[in-house]
Each structure stands twice: as structure tokens, then as C-alpha cells.
C-alpha positions as CSV (number, residue, x, y, z in Angstrom):
1,M,-7.9,-23.0,50.8
2,T,-11.1,-24.9,50.5
3,S,-12.8,-21.4,49.5
4,S,-10.2,-20.9,46.7
5,L,-10.2,-24.4,45.5
6,A,-14.3,-24.2,45.1
7,H,-13.7,-20.9,43.1
8,F,-11.1,-22.6,41.0
9,M,-13.4,-25.7,40.1
10,A,-16.2,-23.1,39.4
11,F,-14.6,-21.0,36.9
12,N,-15.6,-21.3,33.7
13,P,-13.2,-19.8,30.9
14,I,-15.9,-19.1,28.0
15,S,-17.8,-16.8,30.8
16,A,-16.8,-13.5,30.1
17,T,-18.1,-12.8,34.2
18,D,-16.0,-15.6,35.7
19,W,-13.1,-13.8,33.9
20,I,-13.6,-10.2,35.2
21,N,-14.4,-11.7,38.7
22,A,-11.2,-13.8,38.8
23,L,-8.9,-10.9,37.3
24,G,-10.2,-8.2,39.9
25,N,-7.8,-5.2,39.4
26,F,-6.0,-6.6,36.4
27,A,-9.0,-6.7,34.7
28,V,-7.9,-4.1,31.7
29,L,-4.6,-6.0,31.3
30,G,-7.0,-9.3,31.5
31,V,-9.2,-8.2,29.1
32,C,-6.3,-7.2,26.5
33,A,-4.3,-10.5,27.0
34,I,-7.5,-12.5,26.3
35,I,-8.4,-10.8,22.9
36,F,-5.0,-10.9,21.8
37,A,-5.1,-14.6,22.4
38,E,-8.5,-14.9,21.0
39,T,-7.4,-13.3,17.8
40,G,-4.1,-14.7,17.3
41,L,-4.0,-18.4,18.6
42,M,-5.8,-20.9,17.5
43,I,-6.9,-22.3,20.6
44,G,-8.4,-18.7,21.7
45,F,-11.4,-19.6,19.9
46,V,-12.9,-20.7,23.2
47,L,-12.2,-17.3,25.0
48,P,-15.2,-15.0,25.4
49,G,-14.9,-12.0,22.7
50,D,-18.0,-9.8,22.5
51,S,-19.4,-10.7,25.6
52,L,-16.2,-9.8,27.3
53,L,-15.6,-6.3,25.5
54,F,-19.4,-5.7,26.0
55,I,-19.3,-6.2,29.8
56,A,-15.8,-4.1,30.3
57,G,-17.5,-1.4,28.5
58,L,-20.5,-2.0,31.1
59,L,-18.3,-1.7,34.0
60,T,-16.3,1.5,32.6
61,L,-19.5,3.5,34.2
62,S,-18.6,3.7,38.0
63,G,-20.4,1.2,40.3
64,K,-22.2,-0.3,37.5
65,Q,-22.3,-4.2,38.0
66,S,-23.6,-7.1,35.7
67,A,-25.5,-10.2,36.9
68,G,-22.9,-12.1,38.2
69,V,-20.1,-9.8,38.2
70,T,-18.4,-9.3,42.0
71,N,-15.4,-7.4,40.7
72,T,-16.4,-3.8,41.6
73,H,-13.2,-2.3,39.9
74,H,-13.9,0.4,37.9
75,L,-12.7,0.0,34.2
76,S,-11.1,3.2,32.5
77,L,-12.9,3.7,29.3
78,P,-10.3,6.0,27.4
79,L,-7.4,3.0,28.3
80,L,-9.5,-0.1,27.1
81,L,-10.3,2.1,23.7
82,L,-6.8,2.4,23.3
83,A,-5.4,-0.3,24.5
84,V,-7.6,-3.3,23.8
85,P,-7.5,-2.2,19.5
86,V,-3.8,-2.3,19.7
87,C,-3.9,-6.0,21.3
88,A,-6.6,-7.5,18.7
89,V,-4.6,-5.9,15.8
90,A,-1.3,-7.4,16.9
91,G,-2.8,-10.9,17.7
92,A,-4.5,-10.9,14.1
93,Q,-1.1,-10.1,13.0
94,L,0.5,-13.0,14.9
95,G,-2.1,-15.5,13.4
96,H,-1.2,-14.0,10.0
97,Y,2.4,-14.6,10.3
98,L,1.9,-18.2,11.8
99,G,-0.5,-18.9,8.7
100,A,2.0,-17.6,6.2
101,R,5.1,-18.9,8.1
102,F,4.3,-22.7,8.4
103,G,1.6,-22.9,5.5
104,R,-1.4,-25.4,4.9
105,P,0.4,-28.1,7.3
106,L,-0.7,-25.5,10.2
107,F,-4.2,-27.3,9.9
108,D,-2.9,-30.7,9.6
109,K,-3.8,-32.4,12.5
110,P,-6.6,-34.4,13.8
111,D,-9.8,-32.6,15.5
112,S,-9.7,-32.6,19.3
113,R,-11.6,-30.3,21.8
114,L,-9.1,-27.4,21.0
115,F,-9.1,-28.1,17.4
116,K,-11.7,-28.6,14.6
117,R,-11.5,-28.7,10.9
118,E,-14.4,-27.2,10.3
119,H,-13.6,-24.0,11.9
120,V,-10.6,-23.6,9.2
121,N,-13.1,-24.7,6.4
122,K,-15.8,-21.9,7.4
123,A,-12.9,-19.5,7.8
124,E,-12.1,-20.3,4.4
125,E,-15.7,-20.0,3.0
126,V,-16.0,-16.4,4.0
127,F,-12.9,-15.8,2.6
128,H,-13.4,-16.7,-1.0
129,R,-16.9,-15.8,-0.5
130,Y,-16.6,-12.0,0.4
131,G,-12.9,-11.5,-0.8
132,E,-9.8,-10.9,1.0
133,T,-10.5,-7.1,2.9
134,K,-14.1,-7.5,3.3
135,A,-13.4,-10.8,4.6
136,V,-10.9,-9.9,7.5
137,V,-13.0,-6.9,8.3
138,L,-16.0,-9.2,8.9
139,A,-14.7,-12.1,10.4
140,R,-14.2,-9.6,13.3
141,F,-18.1,-9.9,14.3
142,I,-18.1,-13.6,13.7
143,P,-16.8,-16.0,16.9
144,V,-14.8,-18.8,15.8
145,V,-14.3,-17.2,12.4
146,R,-12.4,-14.3,13.9
147,T,-9.6,-16.7,15.4
148,F,-9.2,-18.9,12.3
149,M,-9.4,-15.9,9.8
150,N,-6.1,-14.9,10.4
151,P,-4.0,-17.9,10.0
152,V,-6.4,-18.7,7.0
153,A,-5.4,-15.4,5.0
154,G,-1.5,-16.0,5.9
155,V,-1.9,-20.0,4.6
156,L,-3.9,-18.5,1.3
157,E,-1.2,-15.9,1.2
158,M,-3.2,-12.6,1.7
159,P,-0.2,-9.8,1.0
160,A,0.9,-8.5,4.4
161,K,0.5,-4.8,3.8
162,K,-3.3,-5.6,2.7
163,F,-4.2,-7.8,5.5
164,F,-2.9,-5.1,8.2
165,M,-5.2,-2.4,6.6
166,A,-7.8,-4.5,6.6
167,N,-7.0,-6.0,10.3
168,L,-6.7,-2.3,11.5
169,V,-10.0,-1.3,10.2
170,G,-11.5,-4.6,11.4
171,G,-9.8,-4.5,14.8
172,I,-10.9,-1.0,15.8
173,I,-14.3,-0.9,14.6
174,W,-15.1,-4.2,16.5
175,A,-13.0,-3.6,19.6
176,D,-14.1,0.2,20.1
177,G,-17.6,-0.5,19.0
178,V,-18.4,-3.2,21.3
179,L,-16.9,-1.5,24.1
180,L,-18.9,1.9,23.6
181,L,-21.9,-0.1,22.8
182,G,-21.2,-1.7,26.3
183,R,-21.0,1.8,28.0
184,L,-24.0,3.0,26.1
185,A,-26.0,0.2,27.5
186,S,-25.0,0.6,30.8
187,N,-27.5,3.8,31.3
188,A,-30.3,2.0,29.6
189,I,-30.0,-1.8,31.1
190,S,-30.8,-2.8,34.3
191,P,-27.9,-5.2,35.9
192,S,-29.9,-8.1,36.3
193,K,-30.5,-8.1,32.7
194,V,-27.3,-7.8,31.1
195,D,-26.7,-11.2,30.4
196,K,-29.9,-11.5,28.7
197,Y,-29.3,-8.8,26.0
198,I,-25.6,-10.1,25.1
199,I,-26.1,-12.6,22.7
200,P,-29.1,-10.4,20.9
201,I,-26.8,-7.5,20.8
202,T,-24.2,-9.4,19.3
203,L,-26.5,-10.5,16.2
204,V,-27.6,-6.6,16.0
205,I,-23.8,-6.2,15.2
206,V,-23.1,-9.0,12.9
207,L,-26.3,-7.9,11.0
208,L,-25.4,-4.3,10.6
209,S,-21.7,-5.5,9.3
210,L,-23.6,-7.7,6.8
211,L,-25.4,-4.6,5.2
212,P,-22.6,-3.3,3.0
213,I,-22.3,-7.0,1.8
214,V,-25.6,-7.0,1.0
215,F,-25.9,-3.9,-0.5
216,E,-22.8,-5.0,-2.7
217,W,-24.4,-8.6,-3.8
218,R,-27.8,-6.6,-5.0
219,K,-25.8,-3.9,-7.0
220,T,-23.6,-7.0,-8.7
221,K,-27.2,-9.0,-9.6
222,K,-28.6,-5.7,-10.9
223,A,-25.3,-5.0,-13.1
224,K,-25.4,-8.9,-14.6
225,A,-29.2,-8.8,-14.8
226,A,-28.6,-5.6,-17.1
227,G,-25.7,-7.0,-18.7
228,T,-27.3,-10.2,-19.8
229,S,-30.4,-8.2,-20.8
230,G,-28.3,-6.2,-22.8
231,Y,-26.5,-9.0,-24.7
232,A,-30.5,-10.1,-25.3
233,A,-31.1,-6.9,-27.3
234,S,-27.8,-6.7,-29.0
235,D,-28.8,-10.5,-30.2
236,Q,-32.3,-9.4,-31.4
237,D,-30.8,-6.5,-33.3
238,S,-28.2,-9.1,-34.9
239,V,-31.3,-11.3,-36.1
240,A,-33.2,-8.5,-37.1
241,S,-30.1,-7.0,-39.0
242,S,-29.5,-10.5,-40.6
243,G,-33.2,-10.8,-41.5
244,R,-33.1,-7.1,-43.1
245,H,-30.2,-8.2,-45.3
246,R,-31.3,-11.7,-46.5
247,S,-34.8,-9.8,-47.7
248,R,-32.6,-7.8,-50.0
């Protein structure tokens, strides 16, 4: 009894390894439930997302363990690859529905440990900066924004069909991508150093997801520059032409 109480008191809800240990033989089901909550409920931002998927992918290799993981239950990679994206997409759909259903009042509440207005503002900033579709896909790779983007998209009246397609693409790429990354890393990373590499690997994923946006930004910038120079050349021609007409 004392031992169980000690484990309960030591449990850290933002630690992926603590969740894996606590879930035991129900780890696959637990991972799916956590991913659903993290993407569908605004309080879910406190739950681990990227790190949980990474370690789950790591543990799909039989006998592989992460630092601090005492659960030796083998996780099924095919089952995770199928079930986790479904839960990720379903959770986001719930978030979008709640945003569309309740509107701005959904966010009209004082700041607390489980809600901060700055998280909503950040999600709205990403939404407006990158446009509806890209924002929903990109948000999958940004902790906290991943949670708040979905209700924000609903509040800002992003069409349901358009949201679903972006949600589907982003959910599959993110969930399966991080799971497979964990599986691949399990062959190269020592179990004692897994936690050390989680954050750098997550940052690499975010940077890779930003590349298409960077390329488009450069393309747009060049197009604007070309348009400006074109107008300048046109103005010069007009001035020259008017000068010739006056000289006659």
C-alpha cells in the first residue's frame, strides 16, 4: 500500500516514461487515449505528445527500453500506426467542433494552471500567418499550439470539410512519422541516452515541417520583388514616352 502510494505521488503527468510505466499492458490503448485528449481537449496541452509517440515507437522493438521505462511489454507497431492517427484526427475533430459550436465564449475564461490566453493567441497567430490549411498541418508539430489550433480553427469558422482534410494529412504525418522515427532510432540510440535525444529530434521534425513554408515565403517575396520592378520599368517607359510626346 505504501509502495503504491509512493508511486502515485511520484507520478509526473507530463512525463512520457511515467505514463508508459503506469499503463503497463494497456500502453497502446493509453497512448491512443492520451493523443486523443492532447489534440481534442484544451486541458490536454499538459500531456506529452511527441515524446510519448517517440518512446512508444522505440518500445515496438522487442526488448528495447528507454531510460526510466520499467514497462517491458512489447508494443505493436502496426497497431500503433493504425490506431494513433485515428485518435489524433478524431481528437482534433472534436476540438474543431467545440470551437465551431461554442465560438469565442469558449476562450472567455480567466487564466489558470490549465488555461492561458497566450496559448490561444499563439494558435491564432499561426492560423493567420500561414493560412487555414497549412496552419492546421503545421500545428501538429508545435507543442501546445497543437492543442489549441483545433478549437481556434472552429471559432474562426474554418469550413468543416477543409479542416478535416488538413487534419487528416497532418494527423497521419505527425503520428506515424514520430512513431516510425522512434522505431528507427531504437536501432541506433543507446537506451540510456534516449531521453537526451527526444527534444533535438522533435526540433528537427519542426524544422523539416517549416521548409515548405520557407520556400513559399521566398517564392512570394521574389514574386513581389519582380512585380515591383516591373511596375518601376513600366513607369519609366511612361515617363520617357510622355517626354517624347512633349518634345514633338
